[in-house]
PASE-143153 format. One record per residue (C-alpha): residue number from 1; x, y, z. Coordinates in nm, 2 decimals, m for minus. Example, Ala and Ser with C-alpha at 12.3 -4.5 7.8 and 13.67 -1.06 7.14 Angstrom:
# residues 2
(rec 1 (1.23 m0.45 0.78));
(rec 2 (1.37 m0.11 0.71));
//
This chain:
# residues 432
(rec 1 (m9.04 m2.95 m7.29));
(rec 2 (m9.32 m2.71 m7.38));
(rec 3 (m9.62 m2.66 m7.12));
(rec 4 (m9.96 m2.59 m7.28));
(rec 5 (m10.08 m2.24 m7.22));
(rec 6 (m10.46 m2.31 m7.33));
(rec 7 (m10.72 m2.53 m7.21));
(rec 8 (m10.94 m2.73 m7.43));
(rec 9 (m11.32 m2.60 m7.41));
(rec 10 (m11.45 m2.95 m7.37));
(rec 11 (m11.21 m3.03 m7.07));
(rec 12 (m11.33 m2.67 m6.91));
(rec 13 (m11.67 m2.78 m6.92));
(rec 14 (m11.59 m3.13 m6.82));
(rec 15 (m11.42 m3.01 m6.49));
(rec 16 (m11.58 m2.68 m6.40));
(rec 17 (m11.93 m2.59 m6.36));
(rec 18 (m11.97 m2.24 m6.49));
(rec 19 (m12.29 m2.18 m6.28));
(rec 20 (m12.11 m2.25 m5.97));
(rec 21 (m11.84 m2.04 m6.07));
(rec 22 (m12.07 m1.74 m6.13));
(rec 23 (m12.24 m1.78 m5.78));
(rec 24 (m11.89 m1.73 m5.60));
(rec 25 (m11.84 m1.38 m5.46));
(rec 26 (m11.55 m1.21 m5.60));
(rec 27 (m11.24 m1.16 m5.38));
(rec 28 (m11.08 m0.84 m5.40));
(rec 29 (m10.70 m0.98 m5.35));
(rec 30 (m10.59 m1.23 m5.11));
(rec 31 (m10.71 m1.28 m4.73));
(rec 32 (m10.41 m1.21 m4.55));
(rec 33 (m10.52 m1.40 m4.24));
(rec 34 (m10.56 m1.71 m4.44));
(rec 35 (m10.17 m1.84 m4.44));
(rec 36 (m10.30 m2.16 m4.62));
(rec 37 (m10.43 m1.96 m4.94));
(rec 38 (m10.22 m2.14 m5.14));
(rec 39 (m10.20 m2.49 m5.02));
(rec 40 (m10.43 m2.66 m5.27));
(rec 41 (m10.26 m2.51 m5.55));
(rec 42 (m9.98 m2.76 m5.70));
(rec 43 (m9.61 m2.66 m5.76));
(rec 44 (m9.48 m2.60 m6.10));
(rec 45 (m9.36 m2.92 m6.24));
(rec 46 (m8.98 m2.79 m6.25));
(rec 47 (m9.00 m2.73 m5.89));
(rec 48 (m9.16 m3.10 m5.83));
(rec 49 (m8.88 m3.24 m6.02));
(rec 50 (m8.59 m3.04 m5.85));
(rec 51 (m8.77 m3.16 m5.51));
(rec 52 (m8.75 m3.52 m5.63));
(rec 53 (m8.37 m3.48 m5.70));
(rec 54 (m8.31 m3.36 m5.36));
(rec 55 (m8.48 m3.64 m5.22));
(rec 56 (m8.33 m3.92 m5.39));
(rec 57 (m7.98 m3.73 m5.43));
(rec 58 (m7.78 m4.01 m5.22));
(rec 59 (m7.88 m4.26 m5.47));
(rec 60 (m7.87 m4.03 m5.79));
(rec 61 (m7.63 m3.73 m5.71));
(rec 62 (m7.75 m3.50 m5.99));
(rec 63 (m7.60 m3.13 m5.97));
(rec 64 (m7.39 m3.01 m6.26));
(rec 65 (m7.64 m3.17 m6.49));
(rec 66 (m7.92 m2.89 m6.39));
(rec 67 (m7.84 m2.64 m6.66));
(rec 68 (m7.99 m2.32 m6.51));
(rec 69 (m7.83 m2.16 m6.23));
(rec 70 (m8.16 m2.05 m6.03));
(rec 71 (m8.26 m2.46 m6.03));
(rec 72 (m7.93 m2.53 m5.88));
(rec 73 (m7.97 m2.27 m5.61));
(rec 74 (m8.27 m2.42 m5.54));
(rec 75 (m8.17 m2.73 m5.51));
(rec 76 (m7.87 m2.65 m5.29));
(rec 77 (m8.13 m2.48 m5.06));
(rec 78 (m8.32 m2.76 m5.01));
(rec 79 (m8.07 m3.05 m5.02));
(rec 80 (m8.05 m3.25 m4.69));
(rec 81 (m7.72 m3.18 m4.47));
(rec 82 (m7.72 m3.55 m4.37));
(rec 83 (m7.55 m3.66 m4.68));
(rec 84 (m7.19 m3.78 m4.61));
(rec 85 (m6.95 m3.50 m4.66));
(rec 86 (m6.73 m3.69 m4.90));
(rec 87 (m7.02 m3.74 m5.16));
(rec 88 (m7.13 m3.35 m5.12));
(rec 89 (m6.75 m3.22 m5.17));
(rec 90 (m6.72 m3.45 m5.51));
(rec 91 (m7.02 m3.30 m5.67));
(rec 92 (m7.09 m2.96 m5.51));
(rec 93 (m6.82 m2.65 m5.48));
(rec 94 (m7.05 m2.35 m5.45));
(rec 95 (m7.01 m2.13 m5.16));
(rec 96 (m7.37 m2.08 m5.14));
(rec 97 (m7.44 m2.42 m5.01));
(rec 98 (m7.08 m2.49 m4.80));
(rec 99 (m7.21 m2.15 m4.61));
(rec 100 (m7.54 m2.29 m4.55));
(rec 101 (m7.36 m2.65 m4.42));
(rec 102 (m7.10 m2.43 m4.23));
(rec 103 (m7.33 m2.21 m4.02));
(rec 104 (m7.59 m2.53 m3.96));
(rec 105 (m7.32 m2.73 m3.80));
(rec 106 (m7.11 m2.46 m3.59));
(rec 107 (m7.37 m2.16 m3.56));
(rec 108 (m7.19 m1.99 m3.31));
(rec 109 (m6.86 m1.99 m3.53));
(rec 110 (m6.78 m1.72 m3.79));
(rec 111 (m6.48 m1.72 m4.01));
(rec 112 (m6.28 m1.41 m3.99));
(rec 113 (m6.16 m1.39 m4.34));
(rec 114 (m6.48 m1.35 m4.54));
(rec 115 (m6.31 m1.36 m4.88));
(rec 116 (m6.17 m1.72 m4.86));
(rec 117 (m6.42 m2.00 m5.00));
(rec 118 (m6.64 m2.15 m4.75));
(rec 119 (m6.55 m2.50 m4.87));
(rec 120 (m6.22 m2.42 m4.74));
(rec 121 (m6.33 m2.27 m4.40));
(rec 122 (m6.57 m2.58 m4.35));
(rec 123 (m6.31 m2.87 m4.44));
(rec 124 (m6.03 m2.67 m4.20));
(rec 125 (m6.31 m2.67 m3.93));
(rec 126 (m6.41 m3.03 m3.99));
(rec 127 (m6.07 m3.14 m3.99));
(rec 128 (m5.97 m2.97 m3.68));
(rec 129 (m6.31 m3.13 m3.48));
(rec 130 (m6.21 m3.45 m3.62));
(rec 131 (m5.84 m3.42 m3.47));
(rec 132 (m5.92 m3.26 m3.16));
(rec 133 (m6.16 m3.57 m3.07));
(rec 134 (m5.92 m3.83 m3.21));
(rec 135 (m5.77 m4.04 m2.92));
(rec 136 (m5.45 m4.24 m2.97));
(rec 137 (m5.60 m4.56 m2.81));
(rec 138 (m5.88 m4.57 m3.06));
(rec 139 (m5.67 m4.45 m3.34));
(rec 140 (m5.72 m4.62 m3.70));
(rec 141 (m5.46 m4.55 m3.98));
(rec 142 (m5.72 m4.62 m4.25));
(rec 143 (m6.00 m4.37 m4.11));
(rec 144 (m5.74 m4.10 m4.06));
(rec 145 (m5.61 m4.17 m4.44));
(rec 146 (m5.97 m4.13 m4.53));
(rec 147 (m6.03 m3.81 m4.36));
(rec 148 (m5.71 m3.65 m4.50));
(rec 149 (m5.79 m3.75 m4.85));
(rec 150 (m6.12 m3.58 m4.81));
(rec 151 (m5.98 m3.24 m4.66));
(rec 152 (m5.64 m3.20 m4.76));
(rec 153 (m5.72 m3.04 m5.10));
(rec 154 (m5.92 m2.76 m4.92));
(rec 155 (m5.71 m2.71 m4.60));
(rec 156 (m5.47 m2.40 m4.56));
(rec 157 (m5.49 m2.32 m4.20));
(rec 158 (m5.54 m2.58 m3.94));
(rec 159 (m5.61 m2.50 m3.59));
(rec 160 (m5.59 m2.72 m3.30));
(rec 161 (m5.73 m2.62 m2.97));
(rec 162 (m5.64 m2.97 m2.80));
(rec 163 (m5.53 m3.30 m2.85));
(rec 164 (m5.65 m3.61 m2.68));
(rec 165 (m5.40 m3.77 m2.47));
(rec 166 (m5.35 m4.14 m2.40));
(rec 167 (m5.56 m4.27 m2.12));
(rec 168 (m5.28 m4.52 m2.04));
(rec 169 (m5.04 m4.43 m1.73));
(rec 170 (m4.77 m4.66 m1.87));
(rec 171 (m4.44 m4.51 m1.88));
(rec 172 (m4.35 m4.70 m2.19));
(rec 173 (m4.62 m4.58 m2.40));
(rec 174 (m4.44 m4.36 m2.64));
(rec 175 (m4.72 m4.21 m2.80));
(rec 176 (m4.95 m3.97 m2.63));
(rec 177 (m5.14 m3.78 m2.92));
(rec 178 (m5.23 m3.88 m3.26));
(rec 179 (m4.94 m3.93 m3.54));
(rec 180 (m4.91 m3.56 m3.63));
(rec 181 (m4.64 m3.66 m3.90));
(rec 182 (m4.89 m3.82 m4.09));
(rec 183 (m5.12 m3.54 m4.05));
(rec 184 (m4.90 m3.26 m4.17));
(rec 185 (m4.73 m3.46 m4.42));
(rec 186 (m5.05 m3.50 m4.63));
(rec 187 (m5.16 m3.13 m4.60));
(rec 188 (m4.96 m2.98 m4.90));
(rec 189 (m5.11 m2.67 m4.91));
(rec 190 (m5.08 m2.58 m4.55));
(rec 191 (m5.00 m2.22 m4.47));
(rec 192 (m5.09 m2.17 m4.10));
(rec 193 (m5.05 m2.43 m3.81));
(rec 194 (m5.20 m2.35 m3.48));
(rec 195 (m5.13 m2.61 m3.23));
(rec 196 (m5.13 m2.70 m2.86));
(rec 197 (m5.06 m3.02 m2.66));
(rec 198 (m5.28 m2.91 m2.38));
(rec 199 (m5.64 m3.05 m2.29));
(rec 200 (m5.94 m2.89 m2.20));
(rec 201 (m6.07 m3.18 m2.00));
(rec 202 (m5.99 m3.56 m1.94));
(rec 203 (m6.31 m3.67 m1.76));
(rec 204 (m6.27 m3.95 m1.49));
(rec 205 (m5.96 m4.11 m1.64));
(rec 206 (m5.74 m3.83 m1.55));
(rec 207 (m5.38 m3.94 m1.39));
(rec 208 (m5.09 m3.71 m1.32));
(rec 209 (m4.91 m3.63 m1.62));
(rec 210 (m5.17 m3.77 m1.88));
(rec 211 (m5.13 m3.41 m2.08));
(rec 212 (m4.72 m3.44 m2.12));
(rec 213 (m4.58 m3.43 m2.44));
(rec 214 (m4.38 m3.73 m2.49));
(rec 215 (m4.04 m3.71 m2.70));
(rec 216 (m4.17 m3.94 m2.95));
(rec 217 (m4.46 m3.69 m3.02));
(rec 218 (m4.23 m3.40 m3.06));
(rec 219 (m4.01 m3.63 m3.31));
(rec 220 (m4.33 m3.70 m3.50));
(rec 221 (m4.45 m3.30 m3.51));
(rec 222 (m4.10 m3.25 m3.66));
(rec 223 (m4.11 m3.49 m3.90));
(rec 224 (m4.44 m3.33 m4.05));
(rec 225 (m4.34 m2.95 m4.03));
(rec 226 (m4.00 m3.08 m4.24));
(rec 227 (m4.23 m3.14 m4.53));
(rec 228 (m4.45 m2.83 m4.47));
(rec 229 (m4.27 m2.63 m4.75));
(rec 230 (m4.56 m2.37 m4.79));
(rec 231 (m4.59 m2.30 m4.43));
(rec 232 (m4.59 m1.92 m4.30));
(rec 233 (m4.75 m1.94 m4.01));
(rec 234 (m4.65 m2.17 m3.69));
(rec 235 (m4.78 m2.10 m3.36));
(rec 236 (m4.73 m2.36 m3.07));
(rec 237 (m4.87 m2.25 m2.72));
(rec 238 (m4.95 m2.36 m2.40));
(rec 239 (m4.71 m2.67 m2.42));
(rec 240 (m4.46 m2.72 m2.19));
(rec 241 (m4.13 m2.74 m2.40));
(rec 242 (m3.76 m2.81 m2.32));
(rec 243 (m3.44 m2.75 m2.46));
(rec 244 (m3.43 m3.09 m2.65));
(rec 245 (m3.75 m2.99 m2.78));
(rec 246 (m3.69 m2.65 m2.92));
(rec 247 (m3.36 m2.80 m3.07));
(rec 248 (m3.55 m3.03 m3.27));
(rec 249 (m3.82 m2.79 m3.36));
(rec 250 (m3.57 m2.54 m3.46));
(rec 251 (m3.41 m2.77 m3.70));
(rec 252 (m3.76 m2.90 m3.86));
(rec 253 (m3.86 m2.52 m3.90));
(rec 254 (m3.51 m2.44 m4.06));
(rec 255 (m3.51 m2.76 m4.30));
(rec 256 (m3.88 m2.79 m4.42));
(rec 257 (m4.04 m2.41 m4.39));
(rec 258 (m3.81 m2.19 m4.58));
(rec 259 (m4.09 m1.94 m4.61));
(rec 260 (m4.18 m1.91 m4.25));
(rec 261 (m4.29 m1.57 m4.13));
(rec 262 (m4.45 m1.58 m3.81));
(rec 263 (m4.33 m1.79 m3.53));
(rec 264 (m4.51 m1.79 m3.19));
(rec 265 (m4.43 m1.99 m2.89));
(rec 266 (m4.64 m1.83 m2.60));
(rec 267 (m4.68 m2.01 m2.25));
(rec 268 (m4.45 m2.28 m2.32));
(rec 269 (m4.22 m2.24 m2.01));
(rec 270 (m3.90 m2.33 m2.18));
(rec 271 (m3.69 m2.04 m2.03));
(rec 272 (m3.34 m1.95 m2.10));
(rec 273 (m3.21 m2.26 m2.17));
(rec 274 (m3.47 m2.35 m2.42));
(rec 275 (m3.44 m2.01 m2.61));
(rec 276 (m3.05 m2.09 m2.64));
(rec 277 (m3.10 m2.44 m2.76));
(rec 278 (m3.32 m2.29 m3.05));
(rec 279 (m3.10 m2.03 m3.12));
(rec 280 (m2.81 m2.23 m3.15));
(rec 281 (m2.97 m2.47 m3.39));
(rec 282 (m3.03 m2.22 m3.63));
(rec 283 (m2.79 m2.12 m3.87));
(rec 284 (m2.69 m1.74 m3.95));
(rec 285 (m2.91 m1.77 m4.29));
(rec 286 (m3.22 m1.93 m4.09));
(rec 287 (m3.57 m1.82 m4.11));
(rec 288 (m3.47 m1.53 m4.35));
(rec 289 (m3.84 m1.42 m4.41));
(rec 290 (m3.95 m1.41 m4.04));
(rec 291 (m4.12 m1.08 m3.96));
(rec 292 (m4.36 m1.19 m3.63));
(rec 293 (m4.20 m1.33 m3.30));
(rec 294 (m4.41 m1.38 m3.00));
(rec 295 (m4.25 m1.57 m2.72));
(rec 296 (m4.52 m1.43 m2.45));
(rec 297 (m4.48 m1.60 m2.07));
(rec 298 (m4.17 m1.83 m2.12));
(rec 299 (m3.96 m1.75 m1.81));
(rec 300 (m3.71 m1.54 m2.03));
(rec 301 (m3.44 m1.35 m1.81));
(rec 302 (m3.20 m1.09 m1.95));
(rec 303 (m2.95 m1.35 m2.02));
(rec 304 (m3.18 m1.53 m2.30));
(rec 305 (m3.27 m1.21 m2.45));
(rec 306 (m2.92 m1.09 m2.49));
(rec 307 (m2.88 m1.42 m2.71));
(rec 308 (m3.20 m1.31 m2.87));
(rec 309 (m3.12 m0.97 m2.97));
(rec 310 (m2.80 m1.07 m3.15));
(rec 311 (m3.02 m1.30 m3.40));
(rec 312 (m3.34 m1.08 m3.42));
(rec 313 (m3.07 m0.80 m3.54));
(rec 314 (m3.01 m0.98 m3.84));
(rec 315 (m3.36 m1.05 m3.94));
(rec 316 (m3.66 m0.80 m4.05));
(rec 317 (m3.85 m0.82 m3.72));
(rec 318 (m4.17 m0.63 m3.76));
(rec 319 (m4.35 m0.74 m3.44));
(rec 320 (m4.16 m0.88 m3.12));
(rec 321 (m4.39 m0.98 m2.82));
(rec 322 (m4.20 m1.05 m2.48));
(rec 323 (m4.48 m0.97 m2.21));
(rec 324 (m4.47 m1.16 m1.92));
(rec 325 (m4.12 m1.24 m1.92));
(rec 326 (m3.90 m1.10 m1.62));
(rec 327 (m3.63 m0.94 m1.86));
(rec 328 (m3.57 m0.66 m1.61));
(rec 329 (m3.35 m0.35 m1.73));
(rec 330 (m3.10 m0.55 m1.89));
(rec 331 (m3.30 m0.72 m2.09));
(rec 332 (m3.49 m0.41 m2.19));
(rec 333 (m3.14 m0.23 m2.30));
(rec 334 (m3.06 m0.52 m2.56));
(rec 335 (m3.41 m0.47 m2.70));
(rec 336 (m3.41 m0.11 m2.72));
(rec 337 (m3.08 m0.10 m2.85));
(rec 338 (m3.13 m0.30 m3.16));
(rec 339 (m3.47 m0.14 m3.26));
(rec 340 (m3.28 0.15 m3.49));
(rec 341 (m3.13 m0.17 m3.70));
(rec 342 (m3.47 m0.37 m3.75));
(rec 343 (m3.81 m0.23 m3.92));
(rec 344 (m4.00 m0.29 m3.60));
(rec 345 (m4.37 m0.18 m3.60));
(rec 346 (m4.50 m0.33 m3.32));
(rec 347 (m4.30 m0.41 m2.95));
(rec 348 (m4.46 m0.55 m2.64));
(rec 349 (m4.28 m0.54 m2.31));
(rec 350 (m4.57 m0.53 m2.10));
(rec 351 (m4.52 m0.68 m1.71));
(rec 352 (m4.15 m0.74 m1.80));
(rec 353 (m4.01 m0.61 m1.45));
(rec 354 (m3.89 m0.28 m1.58));
(rec 355 (m3.81 0.04 m1.42));
(rec 356 (m3.70 0.42 m1.50));
(rec 357 (m3.34 0.30 m1.56));
(rec 358 (m3.44 0.24 m1.94));
(rec 359 (m3.54 0.62 m1.97));
(rec 360 (m3.24 0.71 m2.17));
(rec 361 (m3.24 0.41 m2.42));
(rec 362 (m3.63 0.45 m2.41));
(rec 363 (m3.65 0.80 m2.52));
(rec 364 (m3.36 0.75 m2.76));
(rec 365 (m3.58 0.48 m2.91));
(rec 366 (m3.87 0.67 m2.97));
(rec 367 (m3.71 0.95 m3.13));
(rec 368 (m3.47 0.74 m3.37));
(rec 369 (m3.68 0.45 m3.44));
(rec 370 (m3.95 0.58 m3.72));
(rec 371 (m4.11 0.27 m3.81));
(rec 372 (m4.25 0.20 m3.43));
(rec 373 (m4.64 0.22 m3.44));
(rec 374 (m4.74 0.00 m3.15));
(rec 375 (m4.55 0.02 m2.79));
(rec 376 (m4.67 m0.16 m2.49));
(rec 377 (m4.50 m0.07 m2.17));
(rec 378 (m4.80 m0.13 m1.92));
(rec 379 (m4.75 m0.29 m1.59));
(rec 380 (m4.41 m0.19 m1.52));
(rec 381 (m4.28 0.04 m1.23));
(rec 382 (m4.21 0.37 m1.39));
(rec 383 (m4.20 0.71 m1.23));
(rec 384 (m4.40 1.04 m1.31));
(rec 385 (m4.05 1.22 m1.41));
(rec 386 (m4.03 0.94 m1.70));
(rec 387 (m4.40 1.01 m1.80));
(rec 388 (m4.29 1.40 m1.83));
(rec 389 (m4.02 1.34 m2.02));
(rec 390 (m4.20 1.11 m2.25));
(rec 391 (m4.46 1.37 m2.28));
(rec 392 (m4.23 1.66 m2.39));
(rec 393 (m4.07 1.49 m2.68));
(rec 394 (m4.44 1.33 m2.81));
(rec 395 (m4.51 1.63 m3.06));
(rec 396 (m4.19 1.51 m3.26));
(rec 397 (m4.31 1.14 m3.25));
(rec 398 (m4.56 1.13 m3.53));
(rec 399 (m4.51 0.77 m3.62));
(rec 400 (m4.66 0.64 m3.30));
(rec 401 (m5.04 0.52 m3.34));
(rec 402 (m5.07 0.30 m3.01));
(rec 403 (m4.87 0.37 m2.65));
(rec 404 (m5.01 0.17 m2.38));
(rec 405 (m4.86 0.30 m2.01));
(rec 406 (m5.11 0.19 m1.82));
(rec 407 (m5.05 0.05 m1.45));
(rec 408 (m4.69 0.21 m1.46));
(rec 409 (m4.73 0.49 m1.21));
(rec 410 (m4.69 0.75 m1.45));
(rec 411 (m4.96 1.01 m1.39));
(rec 412 (m5.29 1.02 m1.52));
(rec 413 (m5.21 1.35 m1.66));
(rec 414 (m4.92 1.29 m1.85));
(rec 415 (m5.08 0.95 m1.99));
(rec 416 (m5.40 1.17 m2.11));
(rec 417 (m5.13 1.43 m2.28));
(rec 418 (m4.94 1.12 m2.43));
(rec 419 (m5.29 0.95 m2.55));
(rec 420 (m5.37 1.28 m2.72));
(rec 421 (m5.07 1.31 m2.92));
(rec 422 (m5.10 0.93 m3.03));
(rec 423 (m5.47 0.98 m3.12));
(rec 424 (m5.38 1.29 m3.34));
(rec 425 (m5.12 1.06 m3.51));
(rec 426 (m5.37 0.80 m3.60));
(rec 427 (m5.63 1.07 m3.76));
(rec 428 (m5.35 1.20 m3.94));
(rec 429 (m5.23 0.87 m4.07));
(rec 430 (m5.63 0.79 m4.16));
(rec 431 (m5.68 1.11 m4.36));
(rec 432 (m5.36 1.03 m4.58));
//
């Protein structure tokens, strides 16, 4: 369509009185105080057309038919966010729109990885929010299937900070939460699963044990994990697990997650019995790609750590977190004794009831383990002498980039000198 760029002389005379125009005072530019200076100026026809498309988008979802990208971007800027997500995702994939939708729906939440597509971030958050608020008592298989069909193509990371428990105190009620096997088996591209069976609040329907995990819940979880063939990062936290539960998890991860690299089970309170059951369920070649193991606050003692050390010695562990476990000196000896055999980069033994009896193996590990970059020994009972001995060997330790000795009875002067050497190591690495 071509727009006329001239006005017929007769039309000009018919609509404009030249005598009135001549009597008007000329204006030099725009009046900055008049915010409605262009209110009587009609919008261009193209803008009016795009606005009409946006207003009637539910009935006539036109997007790819708009030829010019500048026009499509304007359509995305004014398109209503009250349109069903299924209709929007079927037509629109542009990051411009999904970023606006995400920030409008969750203004306080910002994705950590800005390189990922916004539609993926939106669908992951949207699915997680729906699942976190879905109650087993009101669960409908059809609605869950529609939700998974909508979100599954875009979901790679699933983070569930709570699961709504059943409000029925009946002990014969087998399912306490929604069936996770249905959810996980539908997410074929899932790379990361961060899960807790805990609940933030239960309102007035609380009864003792409402947030407990049933055996059937764990079986459904393991059934789903056995089909997550692309899973690389599995985190189950703040959920009370026992030996039988850990055994089922180990079998499922070994069977269905050959590419697993990160295993995190913090604050699950399973103790040595649970850890041993997990280890015994694994084969000698199970989980060959795992490089990060987090077992924070699980009531582990040196007995469980002895069994753990024999297993991780055959794995390429780069990060090991055992903080808040009373492993004591014998447990620390088992861990420090294998550091030279694994490519460890980060070790956390904070608040593990350690004392100065680990001095010999600690100094030996610092000298021999050239891959270690981060070491946390805070909140343990050491002595001034241990701090001085560490300080003496620090000039030779050029690989250590973080070394936490707070609340260990090591003197302030020794810690300052050690921190100074660590800072020099970081500066040297940054230059390289």
